PDB file of N, H, CA, C and O in Angstrom:
ATOM      1  N   MET A   1       2.811   8.654  15.243  1.00  0.00           N
ATOM      2  CA  MET A   1       3.783   7.633  14.355  1.00  0.00           C
ATOM      3  C   MET A   1       3.626   8.474  13.086  1.00  0.00           C
ATOM      4  O   MET A   1       2.540   8.834  12.631  1.00  0.00           O
ATOM      5  N   ILE A   2       4.629   8.704  12.649  1.00  0.00           N
ATOM      6  H   ILE A   2       5.511   8.412  13.019  1.00  0.00           H
ATOM      7  CA  ILE A   2       4.515   9.454  10.980  1.00  0.00           C
ATOM      8  C   ILE A   2       6.046   9.011  10.199  1.00  0.00           C
ATOM      9  O   ILE A   2       7.132   8.801  10.740  1.00  0.00           O
ATOM     10  N   GLY A   3       5.766   8.972   9.081  1.00  0.00           N
ATOM     11  H   GLY A   3       4.884   9.142   8.641  1.00  0.00           H
ATOM     12  CA  GLY A   3       6.830   8.940   8.188  1.00  0.00           C
ATOM     13  C   GLY A   3       7.852   7.737   8.576  1.00  0.00           C
ATOM     14  O   GLY A   3       7.293   6.712   8.967  1.00  0.00           O
ATOM     15  N   SER A   4       9.234   7.719   8.524  1.00  0.00           N
ATOM     16  H   SER A   4       9.688   8.551   8.207  1.00  0.00           H
ATOM     17  CA  SER A   4       9.864   6.389   8.743  1.00  0.00           C
ATOM     18  C   SER A   4       9.387   5.438   9.934  1.00  0.00           C
ATOM     19  O   SER A   4       9.758   4.269  10.041  1.00  0.00           O
ATOM     20  N   ASP A   5       8.512   6.088  10.824  1.00  0.00           N
ATOM     21  H   ASP A   5       8.211   7.038  10.738  1.00  0.00           H
ATOM     22  CA  ASP A   5       8.290   4.948  12.063  1.00  0.00           C
ATOM     23  C   ASP A   5       7.320   4.206  11.557  1.00  0.00           C
ATOM     24  O   ASP A   5       7.297   3.011  11.852  1.00  0.00           O
ATOM     25  N   ALA A   6       6.179   4.838  10.569  1.00  0.00           N
ATOM     26  H   ALA A   6       6.198   5.809  10.330  1.00  0.00           H
ATOM     27  CA  ALA A   6       5.227   4.133  10.080  1.00  0.00           C
ATOM     28  C   ALA A   6       6.073   2.986   9.142  1.00  0.00           C
ATOM     29  O   ALA A   6       5.372   1.975   9.092  1.00  0.00           O
ATOM     30  N   LEU A   7       6.941   2.858   8.622  1.00  0.00           N
ATOM     31  H   LEU A   7       7.511   3.679   8.662  1.00  0.00           H
ATOM     32  CA  LEU A   7       7.906   2.050   7.995  1.00  0.00           C
ATOM     33  C   LEU A   7       8.710   1.582   8.200  1.00  0.00           C
ATOM     34  O   LEU A   7       9.730   1.486   7.518  1.00  0.00           O
ATOM     35  N   SER A   8       8.358   0.946   9.707  1.00  0.00           N
ATOM     36  H   SER A   8       7.529   1.025  10.261  1.00  0.00           H
ATOM     37  CA  SER A   8       9.784   0.595  10.437  1.00  0.00           C
ATOM     38  C   SER A   8       9.519  -0.704  10.227  1.00  0.00           C
ATOM     39  O   SER A   8      10.497  -1.451  10.219  1.00  0.00           O
ATOM     40  N   LEU A   9       8.266  -1.257  10.023  1.00  0.00           N
ATOM     41  H   LEU A   9       7.471  -0.650  10.030  1.00  0.00           H
ATOM     42  CA  LEU A   9       8.043  -2.832   9.674  1.00  0.00           C
ATOM     43  C   LEU A   9       8.906  -3.316   8.304  1.00  0.00           C
ATOM     44  O   LEU A   9       9.369  -2.576   7.436  1.00  0.00           O
ATOM     45  N   LYS A  10       8.950  -4.192   8.349  1.00  0.00           N
ATOM     46  H   LYS A  10       8.574  -4.794   9.054  1.00  0.00           H
ATOM     47  CA  LYS A  10       9.697  -4.410   6.891  1.00  0.00           C
ATOM     48  C   LYS A  10       8.618  -4.697   5.819  1.00  0.00           C
ATOM     49  O   LYS A  10       8.476  -3.892   4.900  1.00  0.00           O
ATOM     50  N   THR A  11       7.939  -5.681   5.887  1.00  0.00           N
ATOM     51  H   THR A  11       8.054  -6.335   6.634  1.00  0.00           H
ATOM     52  CA  THR A  11       6.418  -5.719   5.412  1.00  0.00           C
ATOM     53  C   THR A  11       5.590  -4.354   4.530  1.00  0.00           C
ATOM     54  O   THR A  11       5.151  -4.137   3.401  1.00  0.00           O
ATOM     55  N   ARG A  12       5.733  -3.549   6.033  1.00  0.00           N
ATOM     56  H   ARG A  12       6.090  -3.725   6.950  1.00  0.00           H
ATOM     57  CA  ARG A  12       5.053  -2.013   5.312  1.00  0.00           C
ATOM     58  C   ARG A  12       5.542  -1.753   4.496  1.00  0.00           C
ATOM     59  O   ARG A  12       4.986  -1.557   3.416  1.00  0.00           O
ATOM     60  N   GLU A  13       6.951  -1.637   4.732  1.00  0.00           N
ATOM     61  H   GLU A  13       7.403  -1.796   5.610  1.00  0.00           H
ATOM     62  CA  GLU A  13       8.016  -1.025   3.861  1.00  0.00           C
ATOM     63  C   GLU A  13       8.165  -1.772   2.207  1.00  0.00           C
ATOM     64  O   GLU A  13       8.317  -1.174   1.141  1.00  0.00           O
ATOM     65  N   THR A  14       8.078  -2.991   2.401  1.00  0.00           N
ATOM     66  H   THR A  14       7.954  -3.476   3.266  1.00  0.00           H
ATOM     67  CA  THR A  14       7.884  -3.477   0.900  1.00  0.00           C
ATOM     68  C   THR A  14       6.701  -2.743   0.022  1.00  0.00           C
ATOM     69  O   THR A  14       6.868  -2.093  -1.011  1.00  0.00           O
ATOM     70  N   VAL A  15       5.345  -3.043   0.765  1.00  0.00           N
ATOM     71  H   VAL A  15       5.210  -3.571   1.604  1.00  0.00           H
ATOM     72  CA  VAL A  15       3.986  -3.169   0.397  1.00  0.00           C
ATOM     73  C   VAL A  15       4.248  -1.247  -0.070  1.00  0.00           C
ATOM     74  O   VAL A  15       3.855  -0.808  -1.151  1.00  0.00           O
ATOM     75  N   TYR A  16       4.953  -0.372   0.979  1.00  0.00           N
ATOM     76  H   TYR A  16       5.272  -0.729   1.857  1.00  0.00           H
ATOM     77  CA  TYR A  16       5.220   1.574   0.270  1.00  0.00           C
ATOM     78  C   TYR A  16       5.683   1.275  -0.722  1.00  0.00           C
ATOM     79  O   TYR A  16       4.824   1.334  -1.601  1.00  0.00           O
ATOM     80  N   LYS A  17       7.318   0.742  -1.358  1.00  0.00           N
ATOM     81  H   LYS A  17       8.016   0.694  -0.644  1.00  0.00           H
ATOM     82  CA  LYS A  17       8.037   0.645  -2.035  1.00  0.00           C
ATOM     83  C   LYS A  17       7.639   0.483  -3.752  1.00  0.00           C
ATOM     84  O   LYS A  17       7.866   1.006  -4.843  1.00  0.00           O
ATOM     85  N   ILE A  18       6.811  -0.744  -3.048  1.00  0.00           N
ATOM     86  H   ILE A  18       6.627  -1.169  -2.161  1.00  0.00           H
ATOM     87  CA  ILE A  18       5.719  -1.247  -4.339  1.00  0.00           C
ATOM     88  C   ILE A  18       5.467  -0.257  -4.866  1.00  0.00           C
ATOM     89  O   ILE A  18       6.077   0.160  -5.850  1.00  0.00           O
ATOM     90  N   VAL A  19       4.148   0.537  -4.101  1.00  0.00           N
ATOM     91  H   VAL A  19       3.652   0.198  -3.302  1.00  0.00           H
ATOM     92  CA  VAL A  19       3.213   1.363  -4.954  1.00  0.00           C
ATOM     93  C   VAL A  19       3.956   2.428  -5.226  1.00  0.00           C
ATOM     94  O   VAL A  19       3.498   3.047  -6.186  1.00  0.00           O
ATOM     95  N   ASP A  20       5.193   3.027  -4.644  1.00  0.00           N
ATOM     96  H   ASP A  20       5.566   2.524  -3.864  1.00  0.00           H
ATOM     97  CA  ASP A  20       5.979   4.349  -4.576  1.00  0.00           C
ATOM     98  C   ASP A  20       6.357   3.740  -6.019  1.00  0.00           C
ATOM     99  O   ASP A  20       5.961   4.424  -6.962  1.00  0.00           O
ATOM    100  N   ALA A  21       6.999   2.666  -6.312  1.00  0.00           N
ATOM    101  H   ALA A  21       7.320   2.110  -5.546  1.00  0.00           H
ATOM    102  CA  ALA A  21       7.554   2.688  -7.699  1.00  0.00           C
ATOM    103  C   ALA A  21       7.248   2.242  -8.991  1.00  0.00           C
ATOM    104  O   ALA A  21       7.805   2.208 -10.089  1.00  0.00           O
ATOM    105  N   SER A  22       5.890   1.821  -8.362  1.00  0.00           N
ATOM    106  H   SER A  22       5.438   1.849  -7.470  1.00  0.00           H
ATOM    107  CA  SER A  22       4.513   1.798  -9.667  1.00  0.00           C
ATOM    108  C   SER A  22       3.285   2.100  -9.198  1.00  0.00           C
ATOM    109  O   SER A  22       2.601   1.255  -8.620  1.00  0.00           O
ATOM    110  N   PRO A  23       2.835   3.496  -9.428  1.00  0.00           N
ATOM    111  CA  PRO A  23       1.989   4.641  -8.923  1.00  0.00           C
ATOM    112  C   PRO A  23       0.816   3.945  -9.993  1.00  0.00           C
ATOM    113  O   PRO A  23       0.970   3.472 -11.120  1.00  0.00           O
ATOM    114  N   GLY A  24      -0.460   4.098  -9.115  1.00  0.00           N
ATOM    115  H   GLY A  24      -0.585   4.482  -8.200  1.00  0.00           H
ATOM    116  CA  GLY A  24      -1.548   3.596  -9.602  1.00  0.00           C
ATOM    117  C   GLY A  24      -1.765   2.193  -9.669  1.00  0.00           C
ATOM    118  O   GLY A  24      -2.520   1.956 -10.613  1.00  0.00           O
ATOM    119  N   LEU A  25      -1.346   0.940  -8.932  1.00  0.00           N
ATOM    120  H   LEU A  25      -0.733   1.133  -8.166  1.00  0.00           H
ATOM    121  CA  LEU A  25      -1.320  -0.130  -8.797  1.00  0.00           C
ATOM    122  C   LEU A  25      -2.639  -0.420  -8.216  1.00  0.00           C
ATOM    123  O   LEU A  25      -3.172   0.402  -7.470  1.00  0.00           O
ATOM    124  N   HIS A  26      -3.324  -1.792  -8.578  1.00  0.00           N
ATOM    125  H   HIS A  26      -2.891  -2.460  -9.184  1.00  0.00           H
ATOM    126  CA  HIS A  26      -4.538  -2.043  -8.162  1.00  0.00           C
ATOM    127  C   HIS A  26      -4.194  -2.975  -6.718  1.00  0.00           C
ATOM    128  O   HIS A  26      -3.055  -3.056  -6.258  1.00  0.00           O
ATOM    129  N   PHE A  27      -5.102  -3.485  -6.257  1.00  0.00           N
ATOM    130  H   PHE A  27      -6.027  -3.420  -6.630  1.00  0.00           H
ATOM    131  CA  PHE A  27      -4.925  -4.090  -4.851  1.00  0.00           C
ATOM    132  C   PHE A  27      -4.389  -5.354  -5.455  1.00  0.00           C
ATOM    133  O   PHE A  27      -3.330  -5.694  -4.927  1.00  0.00           O
ATOM    134  N   ARG A  28      -4.873  -6.266  -6.547  1.00  0.00           N
ATOM    135  H   ARG A  28      -5.734  -5.990  -6.976  1.00  0.00           H
ATOM    136  CA  ARG A  28      -4.316  -7.635  -6.528  1.00  0.00           C
ATOM    137  C   ARG A  28      -3.388  -7.336  -7.116  1.00  0.00           C
ATOM    138  O   ARG A  28      -2.584  -8.102  -6.585  1.00  0.00           O
ATOM    139  N   GLU A  29      -2.638  -6.615  -8.079  1.00  0.00           N
ATOM    140  H   GLU A  29      -3.291  -5.993  -8.511  1.00  0.00           H
ATOM    141  CA  GLU A  29      -1.374  -6.559  -8.506  1.00  0.00           C
ATOM    142  C   GLU A  29      -0.646  -6.574  -7.142  1.00  0.00           C
ATOM    143  O   GLU A  29      -0.010  -7.590  -6.863  1.00  0.00           O
ATOM    144  N   ILE A  30      -0.675  -5.611  -6.321  1.00  0.00           N
ATOM    145  H   ILE A  30      -1.192  -4.785  -6.548  1.00  0.00           H
ATOM    146  CA  ILE A  30       0.391  -5.391  -5.060  1.00  0.00           C
ATOM    147  C   ILE A  30       0.261  -6.495  -4.572  1.00  0.00           C
ATOM    148  O   ILE A  30       1.381  -6.962  -4.365  1.00  0.00           O
ATOM    149  N   GLN A  31      -0.852  -7.452  -4.150  1.00  0.00           N
ATOM    150  H   GLN A  31      -1.762  -7.073  -4.317  1.00  0.00           H
ATOM    151  CA  GLN A  31      -0.992  -9.000  -3.727  1.00  0.00           C
ATOM    152  C   GLN A  31      -0.074  -9.756  -4.193  1.00  0.00           C
ATOM    153  O   GLN A  31       0.714 -10.466  -3.568  1.00  0.00           O
ATOM    154  N   ARG A  32      -0.192  -9.582  -5.432  1.00  0.00           N
ATOM    155  H   ARG A  32      -0.833  -9.006  -5.940  1.00  0.00           H
ATOM    156  CA  ARG A  32       1.013 -10.887  -6.416  1.00  0.00           C
ATOM    157  C   ARG A  32       2.231 -10.238  -6.008  1.00  0.00           C
ATOM    158  O   ARG A  32       2.962 -11.007  -5.384  1.00  0.00           O
ATOM    159  N   ARG A  33       2.773  -8.864  -6.182  1.00  0.00           N
ATOM    160  H   ARG A  33       2.179  -8.239  -6.689  1.00  0.00           H
ATOM    161  CA  ARG A  33       4.095  -8.550  -6.104  1.00  0.00           C
ATOM    162  C   ARG A  33       4.767  -9.032  -4.779  1.00  0.00           C
ATOM    163  O   ARG A  33       5.852  -9.560  -4.534  1.00  0.00           O
ATOM    164  N   THR A  34       3.550  -8.588  -3.912  1.00  0.00           N
ATOM    165  H   THR A  34       2.669  -8.159  -4.111  1.00  0.00           H
ATOM    166  CA  THR A  34       4.124  -8.943  -2.281  1.00  0.00           C
ATOM    167  C   THR A  34       4.276 -10.627  -2.251  1.00  0.00           C
ATOM    168  O   THR A  34       5.230 -11.359  -1.992  1.00  0.00           O
ATOM    169  N   GLY A  35       3.357 -10.797  -2.507  1.00  0.00           N
ATOM    170  H   GLY A  35       2.582 -10.202  -2.717  1.00  0.00           H
ATOM    171  CA  GLY A  35       2.536 -12.236  -2.026  1.00  0.00           C
ATOM    172  C   GLY A  35       2.528 -12.304  -0.714  1.00  0.00           C
ATOM    173  O   GLY A  35       3.054 -13.337  -0.300  1.00  0.00           O
ATOM    174  N   LEU A  36       1.988 -11.340   0.385  1.00  0.00           N
ATOM    175  H   LEU A  36       1.560 -10.501   0.049  1.00  0.00           H
ATOM    176  CA  LEU A  36       0.933 -11.419   1.482  1.00  0.00           C
ATOM    177  C   LEU A  36      -0.774 -11.842   1.253  1.00  0.00           C
ATOM    178  O   LEU A  36      -1.363 -11.734   0.178  1.00  0.00           O
ATOM    179  N   ALA A  37      -1.249 -12.235   2.262  1.00  0.00           N
ATOM    180  H   ALA A  37      -0.770 -12.323   3.135  1.00  0.00           H
ATOM    181  CA  ALA A  37      -2.568 -12.859   2.312  1.00  0.00           C
ATOM    182  C   ALA A  37      -3.294 -11.509   2.112  1.00  0.00           C
ATOM    183  O   ALA A  37      -2.942 -10.468   2.666  1.00  0.00           O
ATOM    184  N   ILE A  38      -4.367 -11.629   1.246  1.00  0.00           N
ATOM    185  H   ILE A  38      -4.653 -12.475   0.796  1.00  0.00           H
ATOM    186  CA  ILE A  38      -5.444 -10.580   0.692  1.00  0.00           C
ATOM    187  C   ILE A  38      -5.638 -10.084   2.371  1.00  0.00           C
ATOM    188  O   ILE A  38      -5.591  -8.855   2.302  1.00  0.00           O
ATOM    189  N   GLY A  39      -5.801 -10.410   3.603  1.00  0.00           N
ATOM    190  H   GLY A  39      -5.838 -11.408   3.659  1.00  0.00           H
ATOM    191  CA  GLY A  39      -6.236  -9.856   4.680  1.00  0.00           C
ATOM    192  C   GLY A  39      -4.845  -8.791   5.510  1.00  0.00           C
ATOM    193  O   GLY A  39      -4.860  -7.710   6.097  1.00  0.00           O
ATOM    194  N   SER A  40      -4.023  -9.548   5.243  1.00  0.00           N
ATOM    195  H   SER A  40      -4.012 -10.427   4.766  1.00  0.00           H
ATOM    196  CA  SER A  40      -2.760  -9.045   5.617  1.00  0.00           C
ATOM    197  C   SER A  40      -2.016  -7.905   4.684  1.00  0.00           C
ATOM    198  O   SER A  40      -0.978  -7.464   5.178  1.00  0.00           O
ATOM    199  N   LEU A  41      -2.290  -7.525   3.775  1.00  0.00           N
ATOM    200  H   LEU A  41      -3.133  -7.883   3.374  1.00  0.00           H
ATOM    201  CA  LEU A  41      -2.129  -6.752   2.518  1.00  0.00           C
ATOM    202  C   LEU A  41      -3.257  -5.309   3.002  1.00  0.00           C
ATOM    203  O   LEU A  41      -2.813  -4.176   3.189  1.00  0.00           O
ATOM    204  N   GLN A  42      -4.204  -5.547   3.086  1.00  0.00           N
ATOM    205  H   GLN A  42      -4.564  -6.468   2.934  1.00  0.00           H
ATOM    206  CA  GLN A  42      -5.434  -5.072   3.548  1.00  0.00           C
ATOM    207  C   GLN A  42      -5.167  -4.173   4.397  1.00  0.00           C
ATOM    208  O   GLN A  42      -5.388  -2.984   4.169  1.00  0.00           O
ATOM    209  N   TYR A  43      -4.508  -4.736   5.812  1.00  0.00           N
ATOM    210  H   TYR A  43      -4.328  -5.702   5.998  1.00  0.00           H
ATOM    211  CA  TYR A  43      -4.305  -4.357   6.956  1.00  0.00           C
ATOM    212  C   TYR A  43      -2.829  -3.333   6.590  1.00  0.00           C
ATOM    213  O   TYR A  43      -2.956  -2.262   7.183  1.00  0.00           O
ATOM    214  N   HIS A  44      -2.027  -3.370   6.102  1.00  0.00           N
ATOM    215  H   HIS A  44      -1.924  -4.240   5.620  1.00  0.00           H
ATOM    216  CA  HIS A  44      -1.015  -2.857   5.786  1.00  0.00           C
ATOM    217  C   HIS A  44      -1.200  -1.701   5.155  1.00  0.00           C
ATOM    218  O   HIS A  44      -0.738  -0.663   5.628  1.00  0.00           O
ATOM    219  N   ILE A  45      -2.004  -1.722   3.826  1.00  0.00           N
ATOM    220  H   ILE A  45      -2.379  -2.566   3.442  1.00  0.00           H
ATOM    221  CA  ILE A  45      -2.547  -0.528   3.209  1.00  0.00           C
ATOM    222  C   ILE A  45      -3.394   0.504   3.641  1.00  0.00           C
ATOM    223  O   ILE A  45      -3.441   1.584   3.052  1.00  0.00           O
ATOM    224  N   GLU A  46      -4.196   0.190   4.826  1.00  0.00           N
ATOM    225  H   GLU A  46      -4.158  -0.687   5.304  1.00  0.00           H
ATOM    226  CA  GLU A  46      -5.191   0.775   5.556  1.00  0.00           C
ATOM    227  C   GLU A  46      -3.980   1.183   6.673  1.00  0.00           C
ATOM    228  O   GLU A  46      -4.219   2.358   6.953  1.00  0.00           O
ATOM    229  N   TYR A  47      -3.114   0.861   7.228  1.00  0.00           N
ATOM    230  H   TYR A  47      -2.920  -0.093   7.000  1.00  0.00           H
ATOM    231  CA  TYR A  47      -2.505   1.769   8.156  1.00  0.00           C
ATOM    232  C   TYR A  47      -1.489   2.582   7.178  1.00  0.00           C
ATOM    233  O   TYR A  47      -1.246   3.637   7.765  1.00  0.00           O
ATOM    234  N   LEU A  48      -1.085   2.561   6.461  1.00  0.00           N
ATOM    235  H   LEU A  48      -1.283   1.704   5.985  1.00  0.00           H
ATOM    236  CA  LEU A  48      -0.187   3.627   5.206  1.00  0.00           C
ATOM    237  C   LEU A  48      -1.019   4.873   4.878  1.00  0.00           C
ATOM    238  O   LEU A  48      -0.719   6.057   5.029  1.00  0.00           O
ATOM    239  N   GLU A  49      -2.619   4.083   4.183  1.00  0.00           N
ATOM    240  H   GLU A  49      -2.863   3.121   4.060  1.00  0.00           H
ATOM    241  CA  GLU A  49      -3.435   4.713   4.134  1.00  0.00           C
ATOM    242  C   GLU A  49      -3.637   6.513   5.659  1.00  0.00           C
ATOM    243  O   GLU A  49      -3.737   7.738   5.726  1.00  0.00           O
ATOM    244  N   LYS A  50      -3.568   5.249   6.473  1.00  0.00           N
ATOM    245  H   LYS A  50      -3.487   4.254   6.418  1.00  0.00           H
ATOM    246  CA  LYS A  50      -4.127   6.464   8.150  1.00  0.00           C
ATOM    247  C   LYS A  50      -3.134   7.143   8.067  1.00  0.00           C
ATOM    248  O   LYS A  50      -3.376   8.324   7.819  1.00  0.00           O
ATOM    249  N   TYR A  51      -1.610   6.760   8.222  1.00  0.00           N
ATOM    250  H   TYR A  51      -1.413   5.801   8.423  1.00  0.00           H
ATOM    251  CA  TYR A  51      -0.689   8.044   8.420  1.00  0.00           C
ATOM    252  C   TYR A  51      -0.227   8.709   6.857  1.00  0.00           C
ATOM    253  O   TYR A  51       0.726   9.422   6.544  1.00  0.00           O
ATOM    254  N   HIS A  52      -0.934   8.346   6.355  1.00  0.00           N
ATOM    255  H   HIS A  52      -1.708   7.767   6.610  1.00  0.00           H
ATOM    256  CA  HIS A  52      -0.547   9.496   4.802  1.00  0.00           C
ATOM    257  C   HIS A  52       0.697   9.521   4.361  1.00  0.00           C
ATOM    258  O   HIS A  52       1.494  10.452   4.244  1.00  0.00           O
ATOM    259  N   LEU A  53       0.783   8.254   4.101  1.00  0.00           N
ATOM    260  H   LEU A  53       0.136   7.498   4.196  1.00  0.00           H
ATOM    261  CA  LEU A  53       1.825   7.810   3.594  1.00  0.00           C
ATOM    262  C   LEU A  53       1.593   7.285   1.612  1.00  0.00           C
ATOM    263  O   LEU A  53       2.378   7.301   0.664  1.00  0.00           O
ATOM    264  N   ILE A  54       0.303   6.929   1.734  1.00  0.00           N
ATOM    265  H   ILE A  54      -0.334   6.916   2.504  1.00  0.00           H
ATOM    266  CA  ILE A  54      -0.423   6.399   0.163  1.00  0.00           C
ATOM    267  C   ILE A  54      -1.813   7.052   0.197  1.00  0.00           C
ATOM    268  O   ILE A  54      -2.252   7.289   1.322  1.00  0.00           O
ATOM    269  N   LYS A  55      -2.205   7.221  -0.346  1.00  0.00           N
ATOM    270  H   LYS A  55      -1.848   7.029  -1.260  1.00  0.00           H
ATOM    271  CA  LYS A  55      -3.560   7.405  -1.150  1.00  0.00           C
ATOM    272  C   LYS A  55      -4.433   6.525  -1.827  1.00  0.00           C
ATOM    273  O   LYS A  55      -3.809   5.655  -2.433  1.00  0.00           O
ATOM    274  N   VAL A  56      -5.520   6.459  -1.923  1.00  0.00           N
ATOM    275  H   VAL A  56      -6.028   7.166  -1.430  1.00  0.00           H
ATOM    276  CA  VAL A  56      -6.686   5.830  -2.516  1.00  0.00           C
ATOM    277  C   VAL A  56      -7.860   6.402  -3.157  1.00  0.00           C
ATOM    278  O   VAL A  56      -8.809   7.100  -2.797  1.00  0.00           O
ATOM    279  N   GLN A  57      -7.313   5.660  -4.631  1.00  0.00           N
ATOM    280  H   GLN A  57      -6.543   5.093  -4.923  1.00  0.00           H
ATOM    281  CA  GLN A  57      -8.177   6.487  -5.449  1.00  0.00           C
ATOM    282  C   GLN A  57      -9.370   5.116  -6.313  1.00  0.00           C
ATOM    283  O   GLN A  57      -9.015   3.988  -6.655  1.00  0.00           O
ATOM    284  N   GLN A  58     -10.574   5.643  -6.442  1.00  0.00           N
ATOM    285  H   GLN A  58     -10.862   6.560  -6.165  1.00  0.00           H
ATOM    286  CA  GLN A  58     -11.394   4.654  -7.192  1.00  0.00           C
ATOM    287  C   GLN A  58     -11.219   4.890  -8.758  1.00  0.00           C
ATOM    288  O   GLN A  58     -11.238   5.907  -9.451  1.00  0.00           O
ATOM    289  N   ASP A  59     -11.041   3.549  -9.030  1.00  0.00           N
ATOM    290  H   ASP A  59     -11.025   2.722  -8.467  1.00  0.00           H
ATOM    291  CA  ASP A  59     -11.199   4.132 -11.074  1.00  0.00           C
ATOM    292  C   ASP A  59     -11.789   2.648 -11.610  1.00  0.00           C
ATOM    293  O   ASP A  59     -11.394   1.504 -11.835  1.00  0.00           O
ATOM    294  N   GLY A  60     -13.122   3.542 -11.662  1.00  0.00           N
ATOM    295  H   GLY A  60     -13.443   4.472 -11.479  1.00  0.00           H
ATOM    296  CA  GLY A  60     -14.425   2.006 -12.207  1.00  0.00           C
ATOM    297  C   GLY A  60     -14.221   1.135 -10.887  1.00  0.00           C
ATOM    298  O   GLY A  60     -14.531   1.517  -9.759  1.00  0.00           O
ATOM    299  N   LYS A  61     -13.548  -0.319 -11.266  1.00  0.00           N
ATOM    300  H   LYS A  61     -13.296  -0.629 -12.182  1.00  0.00           H
ATOM    301  CA  LYS A  61     -14.330  -1.204 -10.411  1.00  0.00           C
ATOM    302  C   LYS A  61     -12.227  -0.964  -9.735  1.00  0.00           C
ATOM    303  O   LYS A  61     -12.141  -1.442  -8.604  1.00  0.00           O
ATOM    304  N   TYR A  62     -11.660  -0.728  -9.939  1.00  0.00           N
ATOM    305  H   TYR A  62     -11.730  -0.340 -10.858  1.00  0.00           H
ATOM    306  CA  TYR A  62     -10.527  -1.023  -9.102  1.00  0.00           C
ATOM    307  C   TYR A  62     -10.562   0.284  -8.310  1.00  0.00           C
ATOM    308  O   TYR A  62     -11.161   1.342  -8.502  1.00  0.00           O
ATOM    309  N   THR A  63      -9.575  -0.208  -7.189  1.00  0.00           N
ATOM    310  H   THR A  63      -9.088  -1.068  -7.033  1.00  0.00           H
ATOM    311  CA  THR A  63      -9.022   1.315  -6.603  1.00  0.00           C
ATOM    312  C   THR A  63      -7.833   0.762  -6.892  1.00  0.00           C
ATOM    313  O   THR A  63      -7.392  -0.379  -7.022  1.00  0.00           O
ATOM    314  N   ARG A  64      -7.307   2.190  -6.978  1.00  0.00           N
ATOM    315  H   ARG A  64      -7.666   3.117  -6.871  1.00  0.00           H
ATOM    316  CA  ARG A  64      -5.890   2.535  -7.230  1.00  0.00           C
ATOM    317  C   ARG A  64      -5.119   3.225  -5.441  1.00  0.00           C
ATOM    318  O   ARG A  64      -5.635   3.706  -4.432  1.00  0.00           O
ATOM    319  N   TYR A  65      -3.519   2.868  -5.913  1.00  0.00           N
ATOM    320  H   TYR A  65      -3.100   2.477  -6.733  1.00  0.00           H
ATOM    321  CA  TYR A  65      -2.988   3.289  -4.710  1.00  0.00           C
ATOM    322  C   TYR A  65      -1.747   4.372  -5.294  1.00  0.00           C
ATOM    323  O   TYR A  65      -1.060   4.180  -6.297  1.00  0.00           O
ATOM    324  N   TYR A  66      -1.706   5.068  -4.748  1.00  0.00           N
ATOM    325  H   TYR A  66      -2.264   5.224  -3.933  1.00  0.00           H
ATOM    326  CA  TYR A  66      -0.392   6.074  -4.921  1.00  0.00           C
ATOM    327  C   TYR A  66       0.414   6.571  -3.769  1.00  0.00           C
ATOM    328  O   TYR A  66      -0.175   6.437  -2.696  1.00  0.00           O
ATOM    329  N   SER A  67       1.536   7.080  -3.700  1.00  0.00           N
ATOM    330  H   SER A  67       2.014   7.189  -4.572  1.00  0.00           H
ATOM    331  CA  SER A  67       2.751   6.952  -2.674  1.00  0.00           C
ATOM    332  C   SER A  67       2.167   9.003  -2.869  1.00  0.00           C
ATOM    333  O   SER A  67       2.067   9.706  -3.874  1.00  0.00           O
ATOM    334  N   ILE A  68       1.977   9.233  -1.716  1.00  0.00           N
ATOM    335  H   ILE A  68       2.059   8.662  -0.900  1.00  0.00           H
ATOM    336  CA  ILE A  68       1.951  10.336  -1.047  1.00  0.00           C
ATOM    337  C   ILE A  68       3.582  11.280  -1.137  1.00  0.00           C
ATOM    338  O   ILE A  68       3.708  12.353  -0.547  1.00  0.00           O
TER     339      ILE A  68
END
């Protein structure tokens, strides 16, 4: 499953759009913007990373997310 198939779930698409619109957001800011539970957001971010739709970058104490 790649590309649009990975974004077929509305929640996952929302997470991707937020990261795409604001590159470099950290986890808690994405969580605030989506209103998702931390575990749910972690699952969706890991899924998007697995299918190469977002990349993860360490920035000091923050982990930042970027769309690919």
